LUMGUVO-335137 format. One record per residue: residue in three letters; z, y, x of N, C-alpha, C in turn. Coordinates in steps of 0.1 Angstrom, whole numbers, plus 5000, padded with zeros to 4 digits. Layout:
BEGIN
AlaZYXZYXZYX;...
END
This chain:
BEGIN
Unk546759655334547159515331546359475323;Unk545859535311544759535299543459495310;Unk543159595314541759555328541659435331;Unk542959425335543059285345542759185334;Unk543459185320543459095314541959045304;Unk541159195304539459205303538859155312;Unk539259195325538559125336538558955336;Unk539658905334539758785337539158695325;Unk539158775312538058705303537058685304;Unk536558825310535158815311534558725323;Unk535458665336535258595344535158465335;Unk536358415330536458295323534958255312;Unk534558355303533458375298532058325306;Unk532158375318531158375327530858245329;Unk532258195333532158035344531757965332;Unk532458005317532057905307530757895307;Unk530058005304528558015299527957915309;Unk528157935325527357895334527657755336;Unk528657695336529157575335527857495321;Unk528257565314527657495300526257485303;Unk525657595307524357605313524057505320;Unk524457475334524757355344524557245335;Unk525457195329525557115319524557095312;Unk523857155303522957115295521657125304;Unk521657175313520257155323520257025329;Unk521557005332521256845343521156735330;Unk521656755315521356625309520356635302;Unk519856765302518456745296517456705306;Unk517556725323516856625331517256495328;Unk518056465326518756335324517756255315;Unk517756335298516756315291515156295292;Unk514756375298513456385304513256275312;Unk514256235322513856145328513855995324;Unk514755965313515355845308514455785293;Unk514155905288513355865274512055785274;Unk511355785284510155695284510755575282;Unk511555525290512255415293513155365281;Unk513855455275514555415257513355385250;Unk512055485248511355435238510655345238;Unk510255245255509755125257510655015255;Unk512255055254513254945250513054925231;Unk513055035228513155035217511954955208;Unk510655005215509654925210509354775212;Unk509854725225510154635230510854535220;Unk512254575214512854525207512454505192;Unk511654595189510754595175509754495175;Unk509254485189508254365190508554225186;Unk509654225198510254095195511054045177;Unk511654175173511654155157510754085150;Unk509554165154508454145146508254005149;Unk508053915158507353785159508753745158;Unk509953755155510953665151510553655133;Unk510253745128510253745115508753665111;Unk507853715122506653645118506753455118;Unk507653445128507653275131508453245124;Unk509553295114510253245105508953205095;Unk508453285089507553325077506153255082;Unk505753205095504353155097504253025090;Unk502952965085503052815082502752725089;Unk503352625094503152515103501552475109;Unk501252445115499952375116499452275110;Unk497952205108498052115104497952015112;Unk498051885110498351745120497351735135;Unk497551725143496151715152495451615151;Unk494451605158493451515154492051495162;Unk491651405161490251425171489251545166;Unk488251595175487451695173486551635162;Unk485751725151485251695142483951785143;Unk482951705139481451815139481551845124;Unk480651955126480552065112479751915104;Unk480251975090479251895080480151725080;Unk479851655086480251535086481451485091;Unk482351575100483651575107483651475115;Unk484551375110484851255120484051115114;Unk483351115105482651025093481750925104;Unk481350975110480050905121480850795130;Unk482050855135482750795148483750685137;Unk483850685131485150575121484350445126;Unk485550355129485050215132485750145118;Unk484550055115484849985104486249905103;Unk486649875112488049785111489449915112;Unk489549965102489850095100491650095104;Unk492249975100493450005103493949935123;Unk492749875128493249905141492750045150;Unk491350085142490850195148492050325146;Unk492950345136493850435132494850435141;Unk495350305145496250285156496150355169;Unk494850285172494550365183494350495183;Unk493850565176494150735172495350795176;Unk496250685167497850755170498350755181;Unk498050675192498450655204498050765212;Unk496350845203496350985216496551055206;Unk496951085198497251205186498551195181;Unk499751075182500651125176500851025164;Unk502051045159502050925146502051015132;Unk501851155131500951215118499651285125;Unk498351235121497151315126496151285116;Unk495451385117493951395104492851385110;Unk491851315102490551335104489851385092;Unk488851465095488051525086486551425081;Unk486951395069485751285064485151365052;Unk483851445060483251555050483951625046;Unk484151645034484951765028485851725028;Unk486751625030487751595025488651555038;Unk489951615038491051575049491851465045;Unk491951375057492351235052494051285068;Unk495051235061496151245073496551095072;Unk496551025084497350895086498750915093;Unk499250815082500750815088501050655098;Unk501650705110502050575114503150555121;Unk504450605113505750605118506550585109;Unk507950525111508850505097509450635093;Unk509850695101510350865101509250975092;Unk508350945092507251015087507050965072;Unk506450835068506750745059507950775050;Unk509350765056510550805047510250925042;Unk509751045048509851205048509251205034;Unk507951135031507051145021507151045008;Unk507550905013507650845001509350854991;Unk509850905002511750914997511751034996;Unk511751145005512251265002511451374996;Unk509851324995508751394986508051284975;Unk508951214973508251124963507451174950;Unk507851244944507151334934505751404937;Unk505951464949504851554952503451474957;Unk504151344961503351214969502851114959;Unk503151154945503251034937501951034931;Unk500851084934499251064928498550974935;Unk497750944933496950864936494950964943;Unk494650954956493551004957492250864950;Unk491750894938490650794930489550794937;Unk489450704942487950644948487050644937;Unk485650654940484950674931484950524923;Unk484750414930484250284929485450224921;Unk486750284926487850244915487750314899;Unk487250404901487250484887486450414880;Unk485750374886484250304878484450134876;Unk485750134880486449974878487349944868;Unk488050064869489350034861489250154847;Unk488250154840488050224826488350364830;Unk487950424842487950554839489750584849;Unk490050504857491450514865492650484855;Unk492750424845493550404830494050294832;Unk494250264848495050124850496550194856;Unk497550084860498850104868498250164882;Unk497450144890497050144902496750254906;Unk495850344897495050434900495550584889;Unk496050564880496450614871497550784881;Unk496950874869497750974878499150994875;Unk500451024882501551064879502051114868;Unk502451074858502551124847503151034834;Unk503051084822503351014808502550914809;Unk501150864809500550764811500850644822;Unk501050704832501650624842502650554840;Unk503450634836505150594832505050514823;Unk504350524811504350414799503350244806;Unk502650264814501850164818503150084828;Unk503450134835504850084842505650004835;Unk506550094824507350054821506349884815;Unk505349914807504749784799504549674811;Unk504649704822504449604834505549564835;Unk506649594840507749604846508949564838;Unk508649564821509649534814509149404807;Unk507849414805507049304799506049194806;Unk505049274812504249174818504549104829;Unk505449154838506049074848507149114853;Unk508149084842509249104843510148954845;Unk510748914851511148774855511548684837;Unk512048754829511748674818510348614814;Unk509348724814508148704812507748584823;Unk507648574833507248514840508248364837;Unk508948364839509748224831509248164820;Unk508948234811508048204801506748114804;Unk506248144808505148084811504648014827;Unk505647984828506047874841505647764840;Unk505447714828505047584830503247614827;Unk502747684826501047714827500847714840;Unk501947804851501347834864501747684871;Unk502947604865502847464874501647384870;Unk501347384861500047264856499047294865;Unk498447404868497347474877497847424889;Unk498747464895499347434910499147274910;Unk499447204902499347064901498147014901;Unk497047084895495447024892495047094910;Unk495447154916494847224928495447114938;Unk497147054936497346974947496746804941;Unk496146774931495546674926494046684936;Unk493346814937491946804943492346774956;Unk493246864963493446834976493546714979;Unk494446604971494946494973493446374975;Unk492246394968491346354964490446364976;Unk490546464983489746524996490846485008;Unk491746395006492346355020491246325030;Unk491446375042490546275055489446365052;Unk489346485046488046555043488546695047;Unk487746785054487946925057487846985046;Unk488347085040488547175025488447305032;Unk488047375022488047535023489047595018;Unk490347575025491847645019491447775014;Unk491247865021491148015011490347995001;Unk489547925001488447924988489547814974;Unk489947734978490647684970491747754963;Unk492547814975493747864972493148024962;Unk492248044965491548164955491648134940;Unk490747994940490647944926492247944923;Unk493447854927494147844923494847934915;Unk494748064924495648184921494948224910;Unk493748284908492948324896493448244885;Unk493448084887493548014875494948054867;Unk495948044881497248074875497448194868;Unk496748314873496748434871496048424852;Unk495348354850494448364839495248294830;Unk495548184835496748104827497948194822;Unk498448254833499448344825499148464817;Unk497648524819497748614807497348574794;Unk496448494795496148424783496148304783;Unk496648204788497048074787495847974785;Unk496247904773495047784772493447844762;Unk493447944759492447984752490747964759;Unk490847934769489347884772489547744780;Unk489147654777489647504777488047474786;Unk488647344795487547264796486447324808;Unk485247294806484147304812483647464814;Unk484347534801484147694800485147754811;Unk486747714813487347764821486547764835;Unk486447624841485647644854484647744855;Unk483647734843482547834847483247964845;Unk484248044841485048124839485548144854;Unk486148054861486648064875485848124881;Unk484448064885483548084892482748214888;Unk483248234879482348394874483248504882;Unk484648444879485448584881485548564903;Unk485448474904485248424920484248514924;Unk483348514923482048584924482148744920;Unk482948804911482748914905484048984914;Unk485048914917486248984922485748984939;Unk485148944946485148954958484049054960;Unk483149064950482049224952482749334949;Unk483649304943484349454938485249514951;Unk486149404959486849434965486049484977;Unk484749404982483949474990483549594986;Unk483049644975483149804968483949884973;Unk485049854969486249934973486749984982;Unk486249904996486449935008485449985013;Unk484249995008483050055011483150205012;Unk482850265027482650405026481950435019;Unk481950555012481150604998481050755001;Unk479750805000479550945003480151074992;Unk480250974979480951044969482451114970;Unk483250984975484850994980484551144991;Unk483851125000483951235011483351395009;Unk482151364998481651504995481751494978;Unk482851554970483351534950481851584950;Unk481351704959480051814949479051694946;Unk478751594953477551484953478251374944;Unk479351354942479751234931478551214921;Unk478151304915477451274906476251214907;Unk475951224920474451164923474451044927;Unk475550984930475850844933474650794940;Unk474650854954473550844965473750694969;Unk474850604968474650504977474550394965;Unk474750424951474950374941475650284940;Unk476850294949478450234947479150234931;Unk478750334929479450324912478650264902;Unk477250274904476050204894476650044898;Unk476650014909477049874907478449804906;Unk479549924908480949864904480849894890;Unk480449964883480449964870479649854861;Unk478849784866477949704864478449544866;Unk479549534875480549474878481649474865;Unk482249574865482949614854482749544839;Unk481349584835481049524824481149394825;Unk480649264832480649144832482349104829;Unk483049194837484549174834485149174820;Unk484149334814484849364802484249274791;Unk482949204795482549084785483648984785;Unk484248954798484648864798486148874790;Unk486849004793488049004783487449004767;Unk486249124768486049064749485948944745;Unk485648874752485248724746486848664747;Unk487248674751488848604755489748694740;Unk489248824743490648894733490048854720;Unk488648854715487848764702488448664696;Unk488348584710488548444705489948424701;Unk491048494706492548524702492748544692;Unk492148664686492348744674491748634665;Unk490448564668490248474654491048354652;Unk491748344666492648214662493448244652;Unk494348384656495548414649495048414635;Unk493648484631493348504619493548374609;Unk492948294619492948144610493948064611;Unk495148144617496748064613496848004624;Unk496347984636496547894645497947934653;Unk498547834657500047824664499447964676;Unk500448084677500348194685501148114702;Unk500248134711500148124723501448254729;Unk502248164736503148254743502848284760;Unk501948374759501248464773501248614769;Unk501048644780500948794779499948864772;Unk498748844772497848904760498148914746;Unk498748764742499648804730500548934727;Unk501548934737502349084738501449224739;Unk500349194751499649324747498849384734;Unk498349244731498149314716498649324704;Unk500249264706500849344695501449464698;Unk501749524709501849664718501149744712;Unk499549714713498549804712498349804689;Unk498649694685498849714672500249814670;Unk501149794675502449874675502250054678;Unk501450064685500950214692501650244707;Unk502350134714502850144723504250264721;Unk504350314733505150474735504450574721;Unk505750644718505250754710504450854713;Unk504550884725504251024733502750954739;Unk502750824746501450794750501050644742;Unk500150674733499750524728499250424735;Unk499450314735498650214742497550124737;Unk496250174743495350154735494450034744;Unk493249974733492649864742492249874755;Unk491650014758491250074770492650034779;Unk493650094777494850024785495049874785;Unk494749814779494949674776494149644789;Unk492849694787491749604794491849644812;Unk492349774811492649804825493549724833;Unk494849724822496149624828495349474833;Unk494649424827494049284827493349284840;Unk492249394844491549424852492349414867;Unk493649504866494849524879494749374881;Unk495349274870496149164871495049084878;Unk494049034875492949014878492248994892;Unk491949154895491049174907492649224919;Unk493449274914494249294925495049164930;Unk495849094918496448964920496148884930;Unk494548814920493548724925493648704939;Unk493248814951492548824961493748814971;Unk494848934967495848934977496948844980;Unk497048774966498048654970497348564976;Unk495748504973495548404978495248414993;Unk494748564998494848585014496148545017;Unk497348605013499048555018498848455022;Unk498448375012498848205013498148115025;Unk496848195023495948155037496248235050;Unk496948315052497248415066498648245068;Unk499548265055500748205061500648045061;Unk499547965061499247845062498547815075;Unk497847905080497047925093498047965104;Unk499148065102500048055114500747975114;Unk501247915103501847765108501347705112;Unk500347645110499347545115499347575133;Unk499147705135499047745146500547735156;Unk501647715147502547705154503647575150;Unk503147495154503847355149505147315151;Unk506047425158507047405156507847485142;Unk506947565140507047645125506647535116;Unk505947465114505647375106506447265104;Unk507247235115508247115117509347155107;Unk509647295112510947345104510647355093;Unk509747455088509447425070509547295065;Unk508647175072509047065062510346995064;Unk511247035070512646975074513347035060;Unk512847185064513847245049513647175036;Unk512347165032512047135024512147015018;Unk512146915031512746745027514346755020;Unk514946855031516346845028516246935011;Unk515847015009516047114994515347034986;Unk514046964989513146894974513246734976;Unk513046704988512946564988511546494991;Unk511246394996510046324994509946264980;Unk510946244972510846164960510546284947;Unk510246404953510246494941509346604945;Unk508946684936507746824940508346924941;Unk507447014946508547174947508547234933;Unk509347274927509347374914509847504921;Unk509547594913509847764914511647764916;Unk512047694911513547694909514147674921;Unk513047594937513747564948513847694953;Unk512847794953512447914962513247954969;Unk514648034961515448084964516347984974;Unk516047864975517147754987516047754996;Unk515047814998514547775013514447925018;Unk515247945024515148095035514448085045;Unk514247965052512947965066511648035057;Unk511447935051509847945039509848095036;Unk510748175029511048295028510648385041;Unk511448335050511448425065509548395068;Unk508948265067507448285071506648355061;Unk506948355048506248455039506648635044;Unk507648645046507648775053507248805066;Unk507248705076506648735088505048755086;Unk504748675078503148675073502848845070;Unk503248855059503449005054503249135063;Unk504049095076504349165086503249175094;Unk502649065099501449065108500349085099;Unk500149045085499049045078499249125063;Unk499849245062500349315050498749305045;Unk499149295029498049285019497149415021;Unk497849505017496849625016497349715030;Unk496749685044496849765058497149925055;Unk496649965050496950115045497150175031;Unk497850065024498250075012496950165005;Unk497250204991496750284983496550414985;Unk495850484987495750674995496650714983;Unk497650794993498450884981497751014982;Unk498051134972497651264971498551344969;Unk499051474973500051564975499551634960;Unk500551664956500151774944500151884947;Unk500951924956501452074964501152064978;Unk501052134984501052154998502552175004;Unk502852045012504052045017503952035032;Unk505252045038505652045051506151875056;Unk505251835063506351695066506051675081;Unk507451655091507051615105506751745113;Unk507051855106506651985112505152025112;Unk504651955101503052005099502851995085;Unk501952065081501252165067500052005063;Unk500351975051499851875046499351915036;Unk497851985033497652055022497451965011;Unk497452015000497451974986496051934982;Unk496151774978494651734978494451644991;Unk495351615001494751555009494751415007;Unk493951325015494051195014495051095022;Unk496151035015496951015028496950895030;Unk497150815043497250655046498250655053;Unk498850555048499650455055499850335064;Unk499950355079499350245083500250165087;Unk500250095073501949975074501249865086;Unk500249855088499549755097500249765111;Unk499949875114500349925127501849995128;Unk502650015123504150035119504749845123;Unk504249815115504849645116504349605128;Unk503349655137503149595151503749655163;Unk504449775158505049865168506149805181;Unk505949805191506649745199507949815203;Unk507949965198509450035198510249995189;Unk509649875176510449855164511049715164;Unk509649645170509749495169509549435181;Unk510249315187510649255196509249135198;Unk508649165208507549065208506549085195;Unk506149195191505649225177503949125176;Unk503349125182502349005177502548875178;Unk503848805180503748675182504648645166;Unk504248535161504648475147505448415149;Unk507048515145508348445149509048475131;Unk509348365127509848385111511448425118;Unk511748365125513248345131513748525131;Unk513048625130513348745129513948795114;Unk513548715109513648755094514848685085;Unk515648565092516448495089517748575091;Unk518448575080519648685079519648805084;Unk518448835078518348995079518149105069;Unk518049225073518049295062517049345054;Unk515949325061514449335053514149265043;Unk513549315032512949275019512049355015;Unk511449315006510749385000510549534994;Unk511749564991512249694985511349804991;Unk511249815004510549915010511650015017;Unk512849965013513950075017514050125035;Unk513750005039513650015054512250035058;Unk511750135063510550205065509950135079;Unk510350065083510249955099509349875089;Unk509449835078508749705068508749755056;Unk507749795052507549795037505849735032;Unk505949615032504449565031503749585016;Unk504949605007504149644990504449824989;Unk504749875003505050064996506250064992;Unk506650174987507950214986507750334971;Unk509250354964509050454954508750414942;Unk508150554937507350514922506250444921;Unk505450424933504150364935504150244941;Unk505550214944505350074948504849964942;Unk504049834947503849774937504249664928;Unk503949664914504349624903504549484901;Unk503849414911503149284909504249214920;Unk505149264927505849174940506649044937;Unk507049054925508148894918507148844914;Unk506048834909504848744906504248714918;Unk503548784926503448754942504248664946;Unk505748704949506648614956506448464952;Unk506448464937506848324927505348254934;Unk503948334930502648254935502548194947;Unk502648304955502848244969503648144978;Unk504948174974505648094979506047964972;Unk505247934958505447794952504147754957;Unk502847824958501847744966502147724979;Unk502547764987502747765001503947625004;Unk504747624993505547535001504847384995;Unk503847404987503547294980503047234989;Unk502047304997501047275005501747195019;Unk502747295020503447225034504247085029;Unk504547095017505346965016504646865010;Unk503846865001502746765001501946705010;Unk501446775021500746745029500846785046;Unk500446725053500346745070498946815067;Unk498546935079497246975079496846975095;Unk495446935094494946945107493647025108;Unk493347075120491847125121490547005125;Unk489347015115488046975121488446915134;Unk487846815143488146785155487046895163;Unk487546955169486447015180486647165175;Unk487247185165487547365161488747395163;Unk488847535168489747605174490347725159;Unk491547725156492347785145492147935149;Unk490947995140491048145141492048255136;Unk492448335140493548395132493348565132;Unk491948585133491448745137491048795120;Unk491448945117491148985100490149045100;Unk489649075089488749155086489349235076;Unk489249395080489749465072488849515061;Unk489449565049489049605039490449655028;Unk489849675019491249735012492049655006;Unk492149515008492849395009492449295021;Unk493449265030493149225045493049065041;Unk491749015048491448885049491248845062;Unk491048695061490448625071489148655078;Unk488848635088487348715092486948545088;Unk487448445093487148315090487748205081;Unk487048175071488348115062488547985069;Unk489847945066490347845072490347705061;Unk489647625072488847485069489747405075;Unk490247315067491747225077491247105066;Unk492247005069492246835066493346835064;Unk493446785046495146715044494846555050;Unk496046545060495746415065495846295060;Unk495446205063495246035052496546005051;Unk497246045056499245995050500146065043;Unk499846095031500546205024502146195026;Unk502446295024503946305026504946235017;Unk504246275005505046224994505246084990;Unk506446034984506445894987505845804973;Unk505745884966504545794955503445854951;Unk502445824950500945894946501245934935;Unk501445884925501845944912502046104911;Unk503146154922503246284926502346364930;Unk500946324933500146404936499246444925;Unk499646364909498446354900499146474893;
END
């Protein structure tokens, strides 16, 4: 019995050992067979995990763009008409594309969504300007509101402009000065009834004199004022031309000190002429006040008082700031407003039905026995629509003023490096057929009872920009252009000289202009009932 039990246990031990050996041998064979596959699977999983992590941490690429040559980049292929040239590139490379301009990376924005992302979502990052060498030379080192870097100085200047210089209260206080100048312009046109006049030239002189009247009122009188106007016109024209001229100093900052094209030297010379004019006006004003003369109510009076008080405690308001703001007003305001008025009248003349509707509205609101006043402007929705449509087709600054990001930023899935030059092709956005019906057609009706205004909140239409760096002079520009345009349309019928065709083509510049000046004839039959209304 014991032997049998011992034998049984031995047998169990044998079989147990046998099967255990067989089991281990079997699975050892399995391990050896499948081990390469297991290792490969783990390796593939690790590789995919690494790729995923890399993709999460990867920096998005730069925007696409045309092929660039070494050293010069895309400079040699630039077309002088940059607004339409950029619009063509957007068709090939998309709504965000880059150009290499020497050592400068330029990024062109041609879509409302990307413009919103930059100007609204990343407003502070893109609040700086890429200051052109010519701009620095003309604005006392960039100490004006247009080119000053975003910071305490800019905020102080903006506050001065918006609360005092260009506020509705200030504009109301100097209305009589603007009104007097416009009446003189109407008198000039009336004296030339039946003869061809250069409308653009006269509107430039009108706006220029309106601005100088607003700035320093009656300080300069008579023949001296006429001479001052002629000098300003010559200087402003040359300054805006230099501002829009491609400059090696802007594309190769390392060469800026050499001023290879002489742009800065020429601009500095023009700026000195302006400075001489400003000095003359300021000295005359100070002398008059010292002699106890009655103080004028104008912008210069306020600015001189602000300078004496020191301005903001953190950022003093200096004579340099004062002159820089005068420069902004004279150079920036005269060319832009007069060009808009000229484009508007040309477009109205090109569409007789638009002229008829505008004149009918003016007759209903103003009447033929009165002249247009600024108080009528808000009662003229059709003429306001004409101005908005003009700024849609012919925005004052077709590419706005270049912005410059203070840090690298991601926009539209692309990396926009710190220090890039950012152009917003407002001209192309305003003519985008996916946004606007019949975009090349001048149709003021599209702005009647519409949501669009000049605030820039709708990035399908932002002729004055948006955000912190939106144009500070919108209120003044709207008043001057609307008042001038309404007066010309209300006071006269306009025809072209016999045998001439209306040319609506544009000439690109930092400020958009008509390629051919508008030369037109105020008709022999004045529209107002009493000739005295033209005096």
